[in-house]
N, C-alpha and C positions, 0 to 999 in steps of 0.2 A: 180576465185572462192575462192581460199585461201585467196586472199585479202579481199573478201567480207566477208568471215568468220571471219577474224580477226578484221575487222571493226565492225562487230556486236558484237564479244566477248567484245571488248575494250568498247563499247557502254554500254553493259550490266554491266560489271565491274564498269565503271564510275558511272552509275546509283545506283548500290549497294552501293559504296562508299558514294554518295551523300545522299541515304535514311539512312545508318547507322550514318553518320555526323548529319543529321537533327534529327535523334532519339536521339543521345546522347546530342545535343543542347537543344532539347525539355525537356530531362530528368534534365538537368543541370537547365533550367529555371524554370521548375515545382518544384524541390526539394528545390531550392534556400538556399543551404547549407551557413551558415553564422557562424562566431565565435565571441561571445562577450566576450571581456577579460577585467577582473577586477584585479588589482594587488593585489594578496593575500599576498605578503612578506612572504610567508612561505618556509622555507628551507626544501628541499626535502632530507630525510634521510634515507628511507626505500626502502628495494627490490633493493637496487643497482641501483636506478634510473629507473628500470623497469617501464614502464607506463601501467596504467589501464584505460581502457575506460568503463564507466557505461552507461547504456541505461535507458531512462525513455520515453517511446513512446506511452503509452495508450490514447485512445480517451477521451476527455473530463477530468474530475477529477477522479481520482482513489480513493481507499480507503486506508487501512493501508499499502498496498504494496507500494504505491506511497509515503507516509509518511516515511516508512522505507528507501526508495531509497534516498529521499532528505537528511535525517538525516545521513544516512551512508555516502554519498558524503561529507558532512560537517566534519564529524569526521575524515574521511581519510585524507582530506586537512589539518585539524589542527594537526593531527598526523605525518605529514610529509610524506604522500604518494603521488607518483606523478600520479595524477588522473585527468582526465577530464571527461565530462558527455556530451552525445547527448541528446537533448529533441525535441519533435514534437512542431511545431507551434501551432498545435490544442489544448494544453493543457493551461488551465488558469495559472497553477503553475510556468510556466515561468516568467509571470509579477508579480505574488502574492509572489514568494518565492525566485527565483534565482536572480532576479534584486534587489530586497530590501535588500537581503542578501549579495549582491556584490560576488556572486558566478559565475565564469567564466563558459561558456558552449557553445557547438555547438548547432546550431537549424537548423531545416530543415522542409520541409512540406511533410507530409506524408498523403496517402489516410486514412480517418478515418472509412471506412465501416467495420463491422463485419459481419460474422467471416472473419478472415483475410484468403486472397488467396495466391496462389503461385507469382503472379504478385506483390502483396504488398510486399512479402517477397523478391523477387528479386530486387525491387526498394530499400528496405532498405539494402540489401546486397550491392549494388552499393555504397551507401552513406557510409556504414561501411568501405568499401575497401578504399575509398578516405581518410576517417579520419584517419584509421589505418596506411596507407602509409604516411600521412603527420606527424602524431605524432609518428610514431614508436612504436605502441602499442603492449605490450606482452599478456595482458589479456583482453578479452571482458567479461564484467560482465552483464548478461541479466536478465530479470524478468519475461516475458511472452513468451507464445510459439512462436509467430512470430519472435520475437527478437532472441530467441535461434537458430530457423532455419536458419534465415539470417546470423547470426555469424558463424554458422557451414559452410555455404557455403563459407564465407571469409576464414576460415581456410584452405580451400582447396588450396588457392592460396597463402596465407601468414602465416608466423610462429607464430600464435597467438593461445592462449589458450582460450577456451569458458567455462565459468561457468556460472551457473543460481541459483537464489534463487527461491525456490519453497514456495509460500506463501498460497497454499490451497492443501487440502489432496484429492481431487477428480481427479487430474491430474496424478497420479502415474502409471497408465497403458499406457500413451501416448507414441507412437512410437519416438516423438520429443526429448525423453530422450537418445536415442541410441548415443553412442559415444561422449557423453558430457565429458569434462575433470574433472568437478567437479560440485556438487549440495551443495547448502546451503539450509538445511531445516529449516524452522523457528519454528518448533516444534520438539520434540522427535518422536511423533507419525508419522509425515511426514517422518522423516529420517528412521524409522523402515519400512515403507511401501516402500521406494525407494530401501533400501538394499535387501528387500524381492524380489521386482521385478528384480532388477539388476542381483540376483542370478538365479532366476527362467527363466528369458527370455535372459540371456546372453547379457545385454545392453551394457556392456563395459563402464560403468561410472567409472572412475578411483578413485574418491575420493568423500565420502558423509559425510557431517558434520552437526550437528545441531548447530545452532548459532542463539540465540534468537534475535529478532528485535530491532532496535534502536529508541529511543525516545529522544526528546530534553528535557532533564531533567531540565535544567536551567530555561526554560520558566515556569515550574511548581513549582520548589522549591523555585524560588525567587519571586513568584508572591505576589503582594501587591494590595489589592482592592482599587479602588478609589472612588466607589460609593456605596450606599446602594443597596440592592436587588431590591427594587422597582425603584430606579433611573436608574440602569443598564438596565433593561428590557424595561423601558419606552424610554430611550434615544436610544437604538440600535435596538430594535425590535417592538417599540411602543405597548408594552403589558402592561396593568394596572393589578397588581397583589394584592391580599389580602395577607397581611404579615403572616396571621395565617395559611395559607394553605401550606403544605409542597410540595416540588419539586422532582419529579423522572425525570431523564434525561437518554437519550440514544443518542450515537454519532455513526452514521453508515449509509453508502450509501444504497439506495433504489434499490438494485439489481435486475436484472430480475429474478433470482431464488429467491422466496419470502422466502425460508428458511434459506438463508445466513444471515439475520438479523432478520427476523420473526416479522417485525414491528406490523402486524395485530393482532398477539397473545398478544402483550402488550396493544394494543388499546383496545382489548377485556377485558383484566384484569383491565385495568382503569374503564371501564363501569361497570363492577362488583363490583369494590371497591365503586364506587359513587352511584349506584341505588340499589344494593343489601345490601352492608354493611353500606351504609349511611355516608360515609366519603367522604370528598372533598379532591381532590389531583390534582396538576398540573403535566402535562406530556410535557416535552420539547425534541423535536426530531430534532437533527442537522444532516443535509445531505440532498442530493438530489439524483435523479435518476429515471429511468424509472417507477417505481412503487410508486413515490410519490403521484401522484394524486388520485390514487385508495385507497391509504391509508387515504387521505383527505376524500375522499367519505364515507369511512367506519367510520370515526369519526362523520360525520354528519348523517349517518344512525344510528348510536348508540346513538345519541344525547349527544355526548361528546365534541362537537367542541369548547365549551366554556372553556375547561380544558386541551384540547391537542393542542399545538402549534408546527407548522411546521417551524423551523427557518432556513431551508435550509443550504447551506454551510456558515460557519462562522469562521472567525479567533479568535473569542472570545471563544475558547474552555476552557482555564483556568478560565475564569470569569464564564462561563457556569457552570463547575464543582463547583467552590468555592461557588456559590449561590444555588446549588442544595443539597438535603438531601440524595438522593440515586442514585447510578449509575447503570443501569442495562444493560445486553447485552442478549437478548432473542433468538440468533442464534440457529438453529437446526445443522448448518455447521459451524465450526469456528476452526482456526488453532492456532494463537496466538495473542489475540487482544491487540493492542497498546492502545485502548482507555480505557481499564481496567488498564494498567499501569499507565497511565496518571491520571486516576482516584484515583488510590491508592496513588500517590505521593501528592495528594490533601487530602488525608486521609478521602475519601468519602467510605461510606458503599456500598458493591458490591453484586449484585445478578446476576448469570449467569447460563447457562445450563448444566447440568450434562452430562458426556460421550462425551464431545466436547474438544477441545484444551483449552477452559476457565479453565479446572482443571489445567492447568499449574500456574495459577495465584490466582484462588479461591479454597482455601482448606476450605471444608464445616464447618461451625460454627467457623471457626478460622481466615480466612481472608475475610470472606463473606458467602453468603448462595447459595446453588445450588438447582434449581428446575429441576424436570424430563422434557425431551425433550417434547415440543410440548403440555405439559400438563397444560391447561388454569387454572384449580383449584389449582394445585400446586403453579404455579406461583403467582395467587392472594394471597394465604396464606403467601408465603413468603414475599411478598410485604407489606402485613398487618403486619406482625411480626415487620419488621423494621419500618413502619410508626407509629406503637404504641409503640415503644420502643427507644426513643432518646439516652438512655445510651448505649444501645446494637450497635447502629449506630456508636457511638463514639469509642467504644471498637474495633469493627470489622474494622473500619476505620484506627485507630492506628496500628492494627496488619497488615492490608494489606500494609500500608507504610513501615512499618519495615521489611516486607517480601520482597518487591520490591528493597529497599535500599540493602538488604543483597544478593539478587541473581540475580538481573536483570538490574544492571546499566550498560551503555555503555562501561565503562572502561574495563569490562570483555570481552564484545563482540568484541572490537576493536582489543584485544590482540589475541583472537581466530581467528579472519578473517585475521590477518596479517600472522599468522602462516599457514593458510589454503592457502594463496595467495603464500607464500614461497614453499609450498609442491606442488602446481600446477606447478610452474615454474621448478621444479626440475624433473617432469615427462619425461620419455623417450618417 
């Protein structure tokens, strides 16, 4: 009887081992973790060779948070930090940015469904554990909720610090914030919210810092046009333009939450300018996302389809800004918009929403114009002011340019983030 029991026990154990082995083999095959190595020839001089792992795993293309992550990675490498990055195979940026820029990276396959669930987080944690062990990582730098949860799981088994960049201001009450070693807030407003929550709910976040996001300044400051306005839009977008009609542009993802960029408000303002105020104007909208098609439908419904152009995602942002007369951002929810920093570096007149993070860049009547949130009439009037006053556009554009040069250049941010990492590594 005892021999029979031992036989069955051994069989069960063997089956469990086999199933676990098959599970890990399946995970390995599914995740397909790879490393693409480009020789950067950068001497590591910072943080005593402690290594940072950055994460870039959103589904599809992201917005400003993704741009900030890519630019931060580049600046860290060029400033002597020992850093690598993990990107998802699901994102176009891998081929559009990392490969052309010769940036080394780990890539893996991750499920792209939203909202993220615990299985996805466990899968990412498994991948992170492997990379952290292989690379002897000291800090994992996350950007979205699922990344931070997975990284905290890894920190239970490995001596890694977990920090997160918080890009939007409606996540400050989330439980995922608990026990993070550090948070970088991209606006002072977000930093204040997190500090309040940290104190009120005893979240045990050890360090909270406002560090404004990174932009690729060289791309804009060194821009030189190669075409006329008509040639550019015809060549790359097959759009024929009347040279006498001014151009308004907005760069922004068509997010599921319509208030995040508020495209429809801007389209309605264009309708009012054309049909009520009898002024012709072009609107260029760069970006894609789930609400793109319904915005197109609204343009047709309002009969402005001949003036509103949907450019989708484009790498020609410097050109688009250069050939535009006004850069606007109509978001009802906004933290610290990179697109306005980029437009300011091109000396463009800015219009944005009051009582949002846009006020970090637009000082009303000094570096641009602000309109009241969701107020169609106010937005329309502010657009008309700039459309009818080329000299004011020039004055505001120059002021915005100087303001960004004096306050928001990456050289300032990289020093702040270096100090932030140093203090995180000293935490007990």
